[in-house]
C-alpha positions as semicolon CSV with decimal commas, in nm:
position;residue;x (nm);y (nm);z (nm)
1;X;-1,885;3,196;0,049
2;X;-1,928;2,934;0,276
3;X;-1,647;2,818;0,540
4;X;-1,473;2,548;0,553
5;X;-1,363;2,506;0,900
6;X;-1,564;2,523;1,211
7;X;-1,790;2,825;1,295
8;X;-1,750;3,058;1,630
9;X;-1,427;3,081;1,872
10;X;-1,356;2,737;1,894
11;X;-1,056;2,783;1,743
12;X;-0,930;3,032;1,981
13;X;-1,034;2,812;2,301
14;X;-0,853;2,521;2,089
15;X;-0,490;2,708;2,123
16;X;-0,548;2,913;2,427
17;X;-0,679;2,501;2,598
18;X;-0,397;2,309;2,413
19;X;-0,119;2,594;2,477
20;X;-0,191;2,547;2,867
21;X;-0,205;2,172;2,843
22;X;0,099;2,197;2,633
23;X;0,256;2,391;2,882
24;X;0,136;2,187;3,147
25;X;0,336;1,901;2,971
26;X;0,652;2,098;2,999
27;X;0,648;2,199;3,372
28;X;0,576;1,828;3,475
29;X;0,856;1,672;3,222
30;X;1,014;1,351;3,362
31;X;0,869;1,343;3,698
32;X;0,468;1,262;3,552
33;X;0,442;0,911;3,413
34;X;0,535;0,874;3,086
35;X;0,142;0,813;2,929
36;X;0,115;1,092;3,095
37;X;0,370;1,296;2,960
38;X;0,287;1,143;2,610
39;X;-0,093;1,212;2,619
40;X;-0,075;1,545;2,740
41;X;0,183;1,672;2,431
42;X;-0,050;1,492;2,211
43;X;-0,411;1,625;2,342
44;X;-0,288;1,955;2,343
45;X;-0,106;1,929;2,026
46;X;-0,402;1,781;1,828
47;X;-0,617;2,109;1,976
48;X;-0,322;2,347;1,918
49;X;-0,293;2,206;1,535
50;X;-0,638;2,198;1,502
51;X;-0,698;2,603;1,575
52;X;-0,367;2,669;1,344
53;X;-0,551;2,508;1,118
54;X;-0,845;2,681;1,127
55;X;-0,680;3,038;1,166
56;X;-0,487;2,905;0,835
57;X;-0,838;2,816;0,678
58;X;-0,994;3,152;0,775
59;X;-0,718;3,339;0,629
60;X;-0,766;3,136;0,250
61;X;-1,157;3,174;0,309
62;X;-1,096;3,587;0,349
63;X;-0,831;3,561;0,034
64;X;-1,146;3,354;-0,148
65;X;-1,400;3,598;-0,059
66;X;-1,209;3,898;-0,183
67;X;-1,110;3,756;-0,491
68;X;-1,514;3,618;-0,495
69;X;-1,414;3,164;-0,548
70;X;-1,676;2,902;-0,524
71;X;-1,739;2,663;-0,263
72;X;-1,501;2,419;-0,418
73;X;-1,203;2,593;-0,529
74;X;-1,192;2,814;-0,199
75;X;-1,243;2,466;0,018
76;X;-0,976;2,329;-0,210
77;X;-0,708;2,598;-0,119
78;X;-0,825;2,568;0,231
79;X;-0,737;2,267;0,211
80;X;-0,431;2,384;0,111
81;X;-0,373;2,562;0,402
82;X;-0,447;2,313;0,620
83;X;-0,136;2,142;0,480
84;X;0,102;2,368;0,729
85;X;0,030;2,227;1,062
86;X;0,084;1,916;0,906
87;X;0,411;1,946;0,732
88;X;0,508;2,106;1,058
89;X;0,449;1,867;1,284
90;X;0,558;1,588;1,012
91;X;0,889;1,834;1,018
92;X;0,993;1,699;1,409
93;X;0,934;1,330;1,345
94;X;1,156;1,326;0,952
95;X;1,385;1,539;1,194
96;X;1,410;1,227;1,451
97;X;1,356;0,899;1,201
98;X;1,297;0,963;0,830
99;X;1,176;0,645;0,780
100;X;0,902;0,610;0,984
101;X;0,809;0,982;0,874
102;X;0,805;0,927;0,551
103;X;0,591;0,586;0,570
104;X;0,332;0,782;0,798
105;X;0,356;1,035;0,508
106;X;0,233;0,743;0,285
107;X;-0,054;0,631;0,547
108;X;-0,165;0,936;0,513
109;X;-0,244;0,878;0,174
110;X;-0,422;0,555;0,263
111;X;-0,610;0,678;0,525
112;X;-0,702;0,960;0,350
113;X;-0,823;0,736;0,075
114;X;-1,028;0,565;0,287
115;X;-1,150;0,827;0,434
116;X;-1,358;0,986;0,027
117;X;-1,492;0,654;0,038
118;X;-1,640;0,666;0,366
119;X;-1,771;1,005;0,328
120;X;-1,924;0,886;0,000
121;X;-2,163;0,724;0,156
122;X;-2,322;1,041;0,313
123;X;-2,382;1,229;-0,012
124;X;-2,687;1,352;-0,151
125;X;-2,776;1,110;-0,411
126;X;-3,099;1,119;-0,707
127;X;-3,357;0,824;-0,788
128;X;-3,075;0,603;-0,962
129;X;-2,807;0,595;-0,671
130;X;-2,556;0,807;-0,837
131;X;-2,393;1,046;-0,607
132;X;-2,340;1,359;-0,873
133;X;-1,941;1,498;-0,823
134;X;-1,860;1,892;-0,850
135;X;-1,704;1,999;-1,193
136;X;-1,378;2,094;-1,085
137;X;-1,298;1,721;-0,901
138;X;-1,436;1,475;-1,257
139;X;-1,219;1,708;-1,482
140;X;-0,890;1,821;-1,226
141;X;-0,893;1,567;-0,975
142;X;-0,948;1,271;-1,195
143;X;-0,540;1,352;-1,364
144;X;-0,380;1,399;-1,069
145;X;-0,545;1,077;-0,938
146;X;-0,370;0,913;-1,288
147;X;-0,060;1,055;-1,279
148;X;-0,060;1,007;-0,870
149;X;-0,140;0,673;-0,972
150;X;0,153;0,638;-1,265
151;X;0,416;0,795;-1,011
152;X;0,328;0,503;-0,694
153;X;0,388;0,229;-0,947
154;X;0,703;0,363;-1,119
155;X;0,853;0,446;-0,814
156;X;0,739;0,174;-0,621
157;X;0,876;-0,051;-0,888
158;X;1,214;0,098;-0,923
159;X;1,214;0,055;-0,551
160;X;1,218;-0,298;-0,512
161;X;1,461;-0,345;-0,882
162;X;1,757;-0,093;-0,732
163;X;1,678;-0,247;-0,349
164;X;1,741;-0,594;-0,564
165;X;1,992;-0,592;-0,796
166;X;2,173;-0,379;-0,544
167;X;2,212;-0,091;-0,811
168;X;2,267;0,275;-0,797
169;X;2,514;0,505;-0,622
170;X;2,429;0,406;-0,279
171;X;2,445;0,004;-0,394
172;X;2,012;-0,032;-0,417
173;X;2,011;0,045;0,034
174;X;1,770;0,393;-0,059
175;X;1,781;0,721;-0,206
176;X;2,009;1,022;-0,178
177;X;1,979;1,359;-0,140
178;X;1,948;1,454;-0,492
179;X;1,698;1,156;-0,565
180;X;1,475;1,312;-0,368
181;X;1,542;1,645;-0,469
182;X;1,454;1,592;-0,772
183;X;1,150;1,378;-0,729
184;X;1,006;1,617;-0,453
185;X;1,037;1,901;-0,765
186;X;0,875;1,672;-0,996
187;X;0,552;1,660;-0,787
188;X;0,546;2,015;-0,635
189;X;0,560;2,101;-1,024
190;X;0,247;1,889;-1,089
191;X;0,052;2,065;-0,761
192;X;0,144;2,442;-0,901
193;X;0,011;2,365;-1,280
194;X;-0,305;2,185;-1,083
195;X;-0,390;2,436;-0,888
196;X;-0,316;2,737;-1,116
197;X;-0,540;2,581;-1,389
198;X;-0,802;2,485;-1,110
199;X;-0,797;2,905;-1,030
200;X;-0,802;2,990;-1,395
201;X;-1,039;2,765;-1,508
202;X;-1,281;2,731;-1,183
203;X;-1,269;2,971;-0,981
204;X;-1,548;3,190;-1,103
205;X;-1,834;3,288;-0,860
206;X;-2,153;3,024;-0,810
207;X;-2,184;2,707;-0,722
208;X;-1,906;2,441;-0,812
209;X;-2,153;2,189;-0,983
210;X;-2,244;2,430;-1,266
211;X;-1,926;2,641;-1,278
212;X;-1,860;2,920;-1,557
213;X;-1,501;2,854;-1,655
214;X;-1,265;3,165;-1,639
215;X;-1,109;3,358;-1,395
216;X;-1,268;3,499;-1,108
217;X;-1,396;3,918;-1,095
218;X;-1,175;4,049;-0,812
219;X;-1,244;4,406;-0,936
220;X;-1,475;4,450;-0,644
221;X;-1,493;4,274;-0,339
222;X;-1,800;4,237;-0,156
223;X;-1,818;4,459;0,162
224;X;-1,824;4,211;0,446
225;X;-1,457;4,039;0,325
226;X;-1,176;4,070;0,524
227;X;-0,879;4,330;0,481
228;X;-0,603;4,222;0,356
229;X;-0,431;4,309;0,709
230;X;-0,648;4,096;0,864
231;X;-0,607;3,764;0,643
232;X;-0,200;3,852;0,685
233;X;-0,287;3,814;1,076
234;X;-0,450;3,471;1,023
235;X;-0,180;3,336;0,820
236;X;0,064;3,416;1,060
237;X;-0,077;3,334;1,364
238;X;-0,177;2,940;1,184
239;X;0,148;2,943;1,075
240;X;0,316;3,024;1,407
241;X;0,093;2,841;1,633
242;X;0,139;2,553;1,389
243;X;0,463;2,492;1,478
244;X;0,373;2,494;1,866
245;X;0,121;2,201;1,830
246;X;0,397;2,035;1,552
247;X;0,639;2,017;1,785
248;X;0,421;1,849;2,049
249;X;0,277;1,585;1,871
250;X;0,643;1,550;1,730
251;X;0,749;1,442;2,041
252;X;0,458;1,199;2,103
253;X;0,510;1,096;1,790
254;X;0,875;0,934;1,890
255;X;0,737;0,834;2,249
256;X;0,494;0,705;2,104
257;X;0,658;0,487;1,798
258;X;0,907;0,388;2,008
259;X;0,700;0,214;2,335
260;X;0,493;0,035;2,053
261;X;0,850;-0,122;1,901
262;X;0,952;-0,184;2,295
263;X;0,631;-0,348;2,306
264;X;0,674;-0,581;2,017
265;X;0,392;-0,413;1,779
266;X;0,469;-0,321;1,335
267;X;0,632;-0,016;1,366
268;X;0,328;0,000;1,095
269;X;0,077;0,012;1,363
270;X;0,264;0,308;1,570
271;X;0,323;0,501;1,200
272;X;-0,110;0,423;1,038
273;X;-0,163;0,527;1,444
274;X;0,041;0,914;1,337
275;X;-0,127;0,911;0,997
276;X;-0,446;0,977;1,120
277;X;-0,312;1,239;1,383
278;X;-0,143;1,371;1,057
279;X;-0,479;1,382;0,854
280;X;-0,718;1,489;1,164
281;X;-0,706;1,839;1,016
282;X;-0,853;1,770;0,684
283;X;-1,127;1,479;0,843
284;X;-1,217;1,778;1,063
285;X;-1,259;2,012;0,784
286;X;-1,531;1,667;0,589
287;X;-1,711;1,675;0,937
288;X;-1,748;2,075;0,968
289;X;-1,859;2,140;0,610
290;X;-2,082;1,782;0,580
291;X;-2,242;1,935;0,868
292;X;-2,340;2,295;0,710
293;X;-2,464;2,130;0,381
294;X;-2,192;2,283;0,205
295;X;-2,162;1,927;0,013
296;X;-1,871;2,101;-0,215
297;X;-1,624;2,229;0,067
298;X;-1,662;1,857;0,207
299;X;-1,561;1,711;-0,114
300;X;-1,312;1,976;-0,212
301;X;-1,146;1,845;0,182
302;X;-1,177;1,519;0,122
303;X;-1,025;1,482;-0,287
304;X;-0,803;1,716;-0,130
305;X;-0,608;1,492;0,100
306;X;-0,628;1,283;-0,201
307;X;-0,427;1,471;-0,435
308;X;-0,256;1,685;-0,235
309;X;0,006;1,415;0,018
310;X;0,107;1,277;-0,349
311;X;0,182;1,659;-0,463
312;X;0,200;1,860;-0,154
313;X;0,283;1,714;0,176
314;X;0,495;1,402;0,029
315;X;0,733;1,633;-0,194
316;X;0,810;1,872;0,074
317;X;0,846;1,629;0,293
318;X;1,097;1,402;0,078
319;X;1,324;1,753;0,044
320;X;1,295;1,784;0,404
321;X;1,430;1,429;0,456
322;X;1,707;1,561;0,172
323;X;1,750;1,824;0,396
324;X;1,806;1,695;0,664
325;X;2,090;1,455;0,556
326;X;2,275;1,705;0,383
327;X;2,302;1,940;0,708
328;X;2,377;1,600;0,895
329;X;1,985;1,637;1,094
330;X;1,981;1,262;1,035
331;X;2,282;1,028;0,933
332;X;2,308;0,874;0,582
333;X;2,280;0,525;0,573
334;X;2,681;0,319;0,535
335;X;2,650;0,362;0,158
336;X;2,542;0,730;0,150
337;X;2,164;0,703;0,100
338;X;1,930;0,910;0,284
339;X;1,610;0,739;0,316
340;X;1,675;0,377;0,306
341;X;1,440;0,168;0,059
342;X;1,308;-0,160;0,300
343;X;0,949;-0,357;0,303
344;X;0,773;-0,063;0,480
345;X;0,903;0,238;0,268
346;X;0,843;0,033;-0,021
347;X;0,502;-0,133;0,016
348;X;0,363;0,179;0,113
349;X;0,450;0,391;-0,179
350;X;0,348;0,007;-0,417
351;X;0,036;-0,036;-0,259
352;X;-0,083;0,343;-0,327
353;X;-0,096;0,210;-0,699
354;X;-0,428;0,059;-0,609
355;X;-0,590;0,349;-0,465
356;X;-0,586;0,566;-0,733
357;X;-0,595;0,371;-1,003
358;X;-0,956;0,304;-0,816
359;X;-1,022;0,662;-0,749
360;X;-0,948;0,778;-1,159
361;X;-1,158;0,575;-1,281
362;X;-1,470;0,534;-1,079
363;X;-1,524;0,960;-1,084
364;X;-1,372;1,016;-1,469
365;X;-1,611;0,753;-1,624
366;X;-1,925;0,944;-1,569
367;X;-1,808;1,209;-1,284
368;X;-2,051;1,011;-1,028
369;X;-2,034;0,759;-0,756
370;X;-2,261;0,483;-0,768
371;X;-2,302;0,254;-0,490
372;X;-2,126;-0,048;-0,623
373;X;-1,864;0,252;-0,703
374;X;-1,873;0,357;-0,331
375;X;-1,845;-0,027;-0,213
376;X;-1,573;-0,143;-0,402
377;X;-1,386;0,200;-0,288
378;X;-1,434;0,141;0,055
379;X;-1,396;-0,234;0,036
380;X;-1,032;-0,206;-0,132
381;X;-0,889;0,060;0,060
382;X;-0,985;-0,106;0,400
383;X;-0,791;-0,368;0,263
384;X;-0,505;-0,202;0,178
385;X;-0,485;0,018;0,546
386;X;-0,516;-0,327;0,717
387;X;-0,251;-0,551;0,509
388;X;-0,010;-0,259;0,557
389;X;-0,052;-0,257;0,953
390;X;-0,130;-0,624;0,980
391;X;0,150;-0,745;0,741
392;X;0,391;-0,430;0,695
């Protein structure tokens, strides 16, 4: 099984170096210029997040090797693990500004969709200009694209209706904690079922393009498979360091959004920049895997960045906002709502319908992506990101 993350010991240097930069930033405190302090938090925090992401990936790679998962399934699971640092980072943002954290989460989906479209340019193609996609992506990911499209369209329209007509328990001002628990729980349920089906149907050994259905053979792990103790150690290290890096990037996010807002920039611009930071771990995985020629893992990471935001990152973010509201970490709105319904929060949800619909149609029809589909994906995704940033 090929690795999904970077090779060598670079990630250890990222953890140590990033931690040193964060420590220096806190030691300097307010004695340093504001831009320098924020920049050190950003650089150090991202370095630690990258390192923690690699530790999480190594843990999942070890599990995959012991259970003999194929490259695509292993890459998908590594992508799931890489969400841990992202979720920790988002948690710190959500605890300060729930609206901004929610918008950042949704913009991560739009940025991820654009990245998927751009990555399609780099895929090997046949004589007809078609790039063939792995069977699990065609059979399962397309179902998730369709499900996400339905969720975003119905939820976005609901947000418009209850806000315009000032209906519901919170007079249309926003969603309450119970609403967020229900929506988040429903989305997580879809992901649980999808992962179970992915492992059961496609985890058998072999190339992801010629996968044999059925469960993986975990009766006799390879001789070079890491021990369970080592796997747990990598996982624990990834979680612990993600808290450090996530906290630093969360502090930087607060400074960035406040600075841009004070300078007259749209709040959406700051959120868009933060969404790129939030998705950076997945981008590193895509680039690293592609450089190694492991296209299935790169595709799993690119597709996972799209499917895991609606069904992993977003529901966890919604549940966190609900918990923060119930425990008083964040103030409730005048009519008891927790997450405001306004132009920014509604637009990022409603405009997510088109990217999900296009991905479903482009992949599902023949299991390939041609040049016209690639150009269409990039154009629509880029326009959506532009309009959100310019007019959101």
